[in-house]
C-alpha positions in Angstrom: 15.5 -2.3 19.3 12.3 -3.7 20.6 9.7 -4.4 18.0 7.1 -2.4 19.9 9.4 0.7 20.2 10.1 0.7 16.5 8.9 3.7 14.6 7.6 1.3 11.9 5.0 0.1 14.3 3.3 3.5 14.2 1.9 2.6 10.8 -1.8 1.7 11.1 -2.7 -1.9 10.2 0.9 -3.0 9.6 1.2 -6.7 9.0 4.2 -8.8 10.1 5.3 -9.3 6.5 5.1 -5.6 5.8 7.1 -4.9 9.0 9.7 -7.4 8.0 9.9 -5.9 4.5 10.2 -2.4 5.8 12.9 -3.4 8.3 15.0 -4.9 5.5 14.4 -1.9 3.2 15.3 0.7 5.8 18.5 -0.9 7.0 21.3 1.6 6.9 19.2 4.8 7.0 20.0 7.4 9.6 17.4 8.3 12.2 16.5 11.5 10.2 16.3 9.6 7.0 14.0 7.0 8.7 11.7 9.8 9.9 11.6 11.4 6.5 11.0 7.9 4.9 8.1 7.3 7.3 6.5 10.6 6.6 6.7 10.1 2.8 5.7 6.4 2.9 2.8 6.8 5.3 1.2 9.3 2.9 1.5 6.8 0.0 0.7 3.6 1.8 -2.6 1.8 1.7 -3.9 0.1 4.8 -5.2 -3.4 4.2 -8.5 -2.6 6.1 -9.0 0.4 3.9 -8.3 -1.7 0.8 -11.0 -4.1 1.9 -13.5 -1.3 2.1 -12.4 0.0 -1.3 -12.9 -3.6 -2.7 -16.4 -3.9 -1.2 -17.3 -0.5 -2.7 -15.8 -1.6 -6.0 -18.1 -4.7 -5.9 -21.3 -2.9 -5.0 -21.1 0.6 -6.3 -18.1 1.6 -8.5 -16.5 -1.3 -10.3 -12.7 -1.0 -10.4 -12.5 1.6 -7.6 -9.8 -0.5 -5.8 -7.7 -0.6 -8.9 -7.9 3.1 -9.5 -6.9 3.7 -5.8 -3.7 1.7 -6.1 -2.8 3.3 -9.4 -3.8 0.5 -11.8 -5.8 2.8 -14.1 -6.0 0.3 -17.0 -7.4 -2.4 -14.8 -9.7 0.1 -13.2 -11.1 1.0 -16.6 -11.4 -2.6 -17.6 -13.2 -3.5 -14.3 -15.5 -0.4 -14.7 -16.7 -1.4 -18.2 -17.0 -5.1 -17.5 -18.7 -4.7 -14.1 -15.6 -6.0 -12.3 -15.1 -8.7 -14.9 -18.7 -9.8 -14.3 -18.2 -9.5 -10.5 -15.6 -12.3 -10.5 -12.6 -10.0 -10.5 -14.1 -7.9 -7.8 -14.8 -10.9 -5.6 -11.2 -12.1 -6.1 -9.9 -8.7 -5.1 -12.0 -8.8 -1.9 -10.3 -12.2 -1.1 -6.9 -10.9 -2.0 -7.2 -7.4 -0.5 -4.1 -7.9 1.7 -2.0 -8.9 -1.3 -3.2 -5.9 -3.3 -2.3 -3.5 -0.6 1.1 -5.2 0.2 2.1 -5.1 -3.5 1.2 -1.5 -3.8 3.0 -0.7 -0.5 6.2 -2.5 -1.8 6.2 -0.1 -4.8 5.7 2.9 -2.5 8.6 1.7 -0.2 10.8 1.8 -3.3 9.6 5.3 -4.4 9.9 6.7 -0.8 13.4 5.3 -0.3 14.5 6.8 -3.7 13.2 10.2 -2.5 14.9 10.0 0.8 18.2 8.7 -0.5 18.4 11.1 -3.4 18.0 14.0 -0.9 14.7 15.1 -2.6 13.2 15.3 0.9 15.2 17.3 3.5 
């Protein structure tokens, strides 16, 4: 299948490493399972560009917002009460926004695959 015709390419802001990871993870799924996976995964996935916006808002307005968004509540609370670890943590998150979103998305791939494979999503 041509890379540009792949249903995985419909995800906004998909990076080559995420595409590769998704391709490996979805190997062996039927076409229906792949459609179900994409529906579940796209609702849980964080776009790297959106993560950059969350990181900037986290630096300027609400410290730790980016950590709350990706489900790291403990780190979000820590960032909130320490002003983003004295702004250093928030700046590091801005630099590493692609890594933050990719790591979150890897967890969401696993969760989405479990839902599809267990038949929890018909």
